[in-house]
N, C-alpha and C positions, 0 to 999 in steps of 0.2 A: 504493500500500500504506500501511496505517496503522501505521507503526512509526517510531521515531526512534533506537533503539539496537540494538546487536548485542552479545551476550555470547557469548564463545567460550572453548574450552579449548585446550590446546596442540596437539592434532591437527588443529584446524580452521585452514585457511589462508585468510587474507583478503587477496586480491591486488587490484591496481588494477581489474581487471575487475569484481570483486564490489562494490568501493566505488563505482565509476561507475554500476553498475546500481541501487544503493540510493540513489535520489535524495533521500529524506527523512532519510537517516542523519545524525545529529548526534554520536554517540558510539559507540566500540567499546570494550567492557570485556573484559579478559582475566582469567579466573578463575585466578589463580595468579601466579607470578613470570615476568617476561619478556614481551616483545611481539614476539619475532623471527618469529612466524608471521603478523604483520600488516604490510602494506606501509605503513609510517609516512609515507613521502614522499607516496604517493598520497592517504593520509588527510589529511595536512596541506594538500595542494593543493586538496582538496575541502572544506576547512574542518571536518573531522571530528576530534574529540578522541579520542585513544587513551590508555587508562589500564589499569593492572593492579592486582592485590591481592596484593602480595608477602608479606604476613604471614598470608594467609588459611588456610594449611595448616600453620603452624608447630607447633602443638600435636600435630596428627595425625602429622606427620613425626617429631617427637621421640619420641612414644609408639611408633611403628613401629620406630624405631631401637632403643629399649630392648627391645622384643619380639624383634627379630632378634638382639640381643646375648645374651639369655637362651636363645634357641633354639640359637645357636651353642655356648654353654657345654654344653648337653645333647646336642649333635650331632643335633638333630632332623631336619635335611634328610636325612641318611644313614639314620636310623632309619625315616623315612617311606618312603623309597625301598625299603628292605628289606621293610617290611610290604606294600607294594604288589606286591612280587615273591613274596609268600607266605612270607617268612622271619621268624623271631622270634629275634633275637640280643639277649640281655639285656646291654646295655651302659648304664651309668648316666651317663656323661659326668662332668663335674666339678660339685661343689657349691660354692656361693659363700660359705658360712660361713667366716669368717676370711680372706677374700680381698678385694682391692680391684680393682674394675673401673671403667672410665671411658670417656668418649667424647672423642676429640680431633678437633677440626675447626674450621671457620670459619663465620661468619655467625650466624644466629639459633638454629641447632640445636646445633652442635658446641661 
């Protein structure tokens, strides 16, 4: 086969059997944080480099966190469920004017 690299996401498991069968393999790249889905010992024994992209989705994750925070303030998950059940309950949630909200966490996002 004409390949030298393998790019995977978190759901793709790269075990020793896969690495052994990929005889041209030089590098395995994990799109995202962590490499726990890749058999790093088998890769090392085969001379295959394993790497990841830990900051690749930082902006997207931070934006999603802000969106979920706003959705929670307006109680959107419950409103959506009610609408899907044919109900229309006019509830406004809270407005953010005059309030302070924040994100407490660790790492690049929190």
